[in-house]
KEMI-270964 format. One record per residue (C-alpha): x, y, z. Coordinates in steps of 0.5 Angstrom, whole numbers, padded with zeros to 4 digits, always signed. Layout:
BEGIN
XYZ/...
# end
This chain:
BEGIN
+0031+0002+0033/+0038-0002+0031/+0042+0002+0026/+0047+0000+0020/+0053+0000+0025/+0049-0005+0029/+0047-0009+0023/+0054-0009+0020/+0057-0011+0027/+0052-0017+0027/+0054-0019+0020/+0062-0018+0022/+0061-0023+0028/+0058-0028+0024/+0064-0028+0019/+0069-0028+0025/+0065-0035+0027/+0069-0038+0022/+0063-0043+0021/+0063-0042+0013/+0057-0040+0009/+0051-0036+0011/+0046-0032+0008/+0044-0025+0009/+0037-0024+0008/+0033-0017+0008/+0026-0017+0009/+0022-0011+0007/+0015-0012+0010/+0010-0007+0006/+0005-0003+0009/+0007-0004+0016/+0009+0003+0017/+0001+0005+0015/-0001+0002+0022/+0003+0007+0026/+0000+0012+0021/-0007+0010+0022/-0008+0007+0029/-0002+0011+0033/+0005+0010+0035/+0004+0005+0040/+0000+0001+0035/+0006+0001+0030/+0011-0001+0035/+0007-0007+0037/+0006-0009+0030/+0013-0008+0029/+0015-0013+0035/+0010-0018+0033/+0012-0018+0025/+0019-0019+0028/+0017-0025+0032/+0013-0028+0027/+0020-0028+0023/+0024-0031+0028/+0019-0036+0029/+0019-0038+0022/+0026-0039+0022/+0031-0043+0026/+0033-0042+0033/+0041-0041+0030/+0038-0035+0026/+0039-0028+0028/+0033-0023+0026/+0034-0015+0027/+0030-0009+0025/+0033-0004+0021/+0028+0001+0020/+0020+0002+0020/+0019-0003+0015/+0025-0007+0014/+0028-0013+0018/+0035-0017+0017/+0037-0024+0018/+0043-0028+0019/+0042-0035+0017/+0048-0039+0018/+0050-0046+0015/+0046-0044+0009/+0051-0046+0003/+0047-0045-0003/+0041-0042-0006/+0036-0048-0005/+0037-0048+0003/+0035-0041+0003/+0029-0042-0001/+0027-0047+0004/+0027-0041+0009/+0024-0036+0004/+0018-0041+0003/+0017-0041+0011/+0017-0034+0011/+0012-0033+0005/+0007-0038+0008/+0007-0033+0014/+0005-0027+0010/+0000-0031+0006/-0005-0030+0012/-0007-0024+0016/-0005-0023+0023/-0007-0019+0029/-0001-0015+0030/-0003-0010+0035/-0008-0008+0040/-0015-0005+0038/-0013-0006+0030/-0017-0011+0025/-0013-0017+0022/-0008-0014+0018/-0004-0017+0012/+0002-0015+0009/+0007-0017+0004/+0014-0019+0005/+0020-0017-0001/+0026-0021+0001/+0033-0020-0002/+0039-0025-0001/+0046-0024-0001/+0051-0030+0001/+0057-0031+0004/+0063-0031+0001/+0061-0031-0006/+0056-0024-0006/+0061-0021-0001/+0067-0022+0004/+0065-0016+0009/+0059-0014+0012/+0058-0007+0008/+0058-0011+0002/+0054-0017+0004/+0049-0011+0007/+0049-0007+0001/+0048-0013-0004/+0042-0016+0000/+0039-0009+0000/+0040-0009-0008/+0037-0016-0009/+0031-0013-0005/+0031-0007-0010/+0031-0012-0016/+0025-0016-0013/+0021-0010-0011/+0022-0007-0018/+0020-0013-0022/+0014-0015-0017/+0017-0021-0015/+0017-0024-0008/+0024-0025-0007/+0031-0024-0011/+0038-0027-0010/+0044-0022-0011/+0046-0022-0018/+0052-0018-0020/+0050-0017-0027/+0044-0013-0025/+0047-0009-0020/+0044-0002-0020/+0048+0004-0020/+0049+0008-0013/+0045+0014-0012/+0047+0019-0008/+0041+0022-0003/+0043+0029-0003/+0045+0029-0011/+0037+0027-0012/+0034+0031-0007/+0038+0037-0010/+0037+0036-0017/+0029+0035-0016/+0029+0042-0012/+0033+0045-0017/+0029+0043-0023/+0035+0039-0026/+0031+0033-0028/+0028+0033-0035/+0021+0031-0038/+0021+0027-0044/+0014+0025-0048/+0013+0019-0052/+0007+0019-0057/+0001+0015-0056/-0002+0013-0062/-0009+0011-0064/-0008+0005-0068/-0014+0005-0072/-0014+0012-0074/-0006+0012-0075/-0005+0018-0071/-0002+0021-0065/-0007+0022-0060/-0003+0024-0054/+0003+0023-0050/+0006+0019-0044/+0010+0024-0039/+0017+0020-0037/+0022+0023-0032/+0030+0023-0034/+0035+0024-0029/+0043+0025-0030/+0047+0025-0024/+0052+0030-0021/+0057+0025-0024/+0054+0026-0031/+0051+0019-0031/+0044+0018-0034/+0040+0014-0028/+0035+0009-0030/+0028+0012-0028/+0026+0005-0025/+0032+0006-0021/+0032+0013-0018/+0024+0013-0018/+0025+0006-0013/+0030+0010-0009/+0026+0016-0008/+0020+0011-0006/+0025+0008-0001/+0028+0015+0002/+0022+0019+0003/+0023+0023-0004/+0017+0021-0008/+0013+0026-0006/+0018+0032-0008/+0019+0028-0014/+0012+0027-0016/+0010+0034-0015/+0016+0036-0019/+0014+0031-0025/+0007+0034-0024/+0008+0041-0025/+0014+0040-0031/+0009+0035-0035/+0003+0040-0035/+0008+0046-0036/+0010+0043-0042/+0003+0040-0044/+0000+0046-0044/+0003+0048-0051/+0000+0041-0053/-0007+0041-0050/-0011+0046-0054/-0012+0040-0059/-0019+0037-0058/-0018+0030-0054/-0011+0030-0054/-0009+0025-0048/-0003+0026-0043/-0001+0020-0039/+0002+0021-0032/+0005+0016-0028/+0003+0016-0021/+0008+0012-0015/+0004+0008-0011/+0008+0011-0005/+0006+0018-0007/-0002+0015-0007/-0001+0012+0000/+0002+0019+0003/-0004+0023+0001/-0004+0030-0002/-0002+0027-0009/-0010+0028-0011/-0010+0036-0009/-0003+0037-0012/-0005+0034-0019/-0012+0038-0019/-0009+0044-0017/-0003+0044-0022/-0009+0043-0027/-0012+0049-0025/-0005+0053-0025/-0004+0051-0032/-0011+0051-0035/-0011+0044-0037/-0018+0040-0036/-0018+0034-0032/-0021+0030-0038/-0015+0031-0042/-0011+0027-0036/-0010+0019-0035/-0007+0017-0029/-0003+0011-0029/-0002+0006-0024/+0002+0000-0024/-0002-0006-0023/+0003-0009-0018/+0002-0003-0014/-0005-0004-0013/-0004-0010-0008/+0000-0006-0003/-0005-0001-0001/-0012-0002-0004/-0016+0002+0001/-0012+0008+0000/-0011+0007-0008/-0018+0006-0009/-0020+0013-0005/-0015+0017-0009/-0016+0014-0016/-0024+0015-0014/-0023+0022-0013/-0019+0023-0019/-0024+0020-0023/-0030+0024-0020/-0026+0030-0023/-0026+0027-0030/-0019+0024-0030/-0018+0018-0033/-0015+0012-0029/-0010+0007-0033/-0007+0000-0030/+0000+0000-0033/+0004-0006-0034/-0003-0010-0034/-0002-0018-0035/+0004-0019-0031/+0003-0017-0024/-0003-0018-0019/-0009-0015-0022/-0015-0019-0022/-0023-0019-0024/-0024-0017-0016/-0019-0011-0017/-0022-0009-0023/-0029-0009-0020/-0026-0005-0014/-0022+0000-0018/-0025+0006-0022/-0021+0004-0028/-0022+0007-0035/-0016+0004-0039/-0012-0002-0039/-0004-0002-0041/-0002-0009-0044/+0005-0010-0041/+0010-0010-0047/+0013-0017-0045/+0006-0020-0047/+0006-0016-0053/+0013-0017-0056/+0011-0024-0059/+0004-0024-0061/+0007-0023-0069/+0010-0030-0068/+0007-0034-0062/+0000-0036-0063/-0002-0037-0056/+0001-0031-0054/-0003-0027-0059/-0009-0031-0056/-0008-0028-0049/-0007-0021-0051/-0013-0022-0056/-0017-0024-0050/-0015-0019-0045/-0017-0014-0051/-0024-0017-0051/-0024-0017-0043/-0023-0010-0043/-0028-0008-0048/-0033-0012-0045/-0032-0008-0039/-0032-0002-0042/-0025+0000-0042/-0020+0002-0047/-0014-0002-0048/-0007+0001-0050/-0001-0004-0052/+0006-0002-0050/+0012-0004-0053/+0010-0004-0060/+0017-0005-0064/+0015-0007-0071/+0010-0006-0076/+0008-0014-0076/+0006-0013-0068/+0002-0006-0070/-0002-0010-0075/-0004-0015-0071/-0006-0011-0065/-0010-0007-0070/-0014-0014-0072/-0015-0015-0065/-0018-0009-0064/-0013-0005-0059/-0015+0002-0059/-0008+0005-0057/-0001+0004-0058/+0006+0006-0056/+0013+0003-0057/+0019+0005-0061/+0016+0003-0068/+0011+0009-0067/+0016+0014-0063/+0021+0014-0058/+0021+0018-0052/+0024+0025-0053/+0025+0031-0049/+0019+0035-0049/+0021+0041-0052/+0023+0037-0058/+0017+0034-0059/+0013+0040-0058/+0017+0044-0063/+0016+0038-0068/+0008+0036-0066/+0005+0043-0064/+0005+0046-0071/+0002+0040-0074/-0003+0040-0069/-0004+0048-0070/-0006+0047-0077/-0010+0041-0076/-0014+0045-0071/-0015+0051-0076/-0017+0046-0081/-0022+0043-0076/-0025+0050-0075/-0027+0052-0082/
# end
């Protein structure tokens, strides 16, 4: 396996050739690692070699393809002076991964998905390290957004995350759990919370959740982060869930689901903290559903069999379809905030959201609208029959302890009144 030093050396040679502009392309081949896990190391190595050859055959003879890790390849493409030239190469690669391939002996045809990040020399970096980092950052951006590719954008460059800092913070419980309220729109009351993780790095700089969660997924920390999140969330929520029908939404990473064990972790933690599975909503982004449907279906079905509700998060902007919904044990759709944002002023956008709500209700599913930022949007969603809602207009995320201190006394009063 080639290491970072070997890749840096190859990029440095390309710079030294003096042939002008070129592109560094990072390609993450999602789910390639699972072949080795399911069929053995020999099949995994065959699959890596096959995918490397597929990439090389899709590019030009002058292009160089190297393997960086189990699921990551890097290519140097000389003579590409602008993004339009690179887009032609991306289109060829996309066509390759649209079809399943036999990538190893004794395995069925296997379809993977490529996430591509691109950095251009010299505008995106004058040395090998900068080009390599910026191409990886672009791949991070593409993967985070659910896109197939992205070019390096200095304006969206992500904060550097130190592996040891995040690992030690998880182990030492230095992350924080925040709760954001979930409202029943018809009853105009809080009926649950979504649990959100927050982290301040050793440099005392807050790190965006999408950044450190993605980093954890890519650096084998997601299982530890998921374990911390489950226990921290349930520890705080145990003070709230005495209220009948109070919901607790927990985000589950697709990587955690594919690694296995997360179902046992969640069910064991529910038993430890005395919380009923029926109070929990496991949220999975719809882009995650396309990565490994079989394993996700198995894990989520086991949760549903124990009473846990399952929600597709960010619905409407990714890969989910009627086919997916027919296979997944889904109980709820969370409509992405990008669709909700304009419904008060955009008639076509409003019709789209209303259609999603009606579609979900026809399937017997609940709907939650994300990103409710004003009263007009809330009223419009109520008219559409949307069940639940979240957003800054209804309540911002806040430290779990603060939310509990403010909400629990009111809940206790309501519970006492209901018991009379």
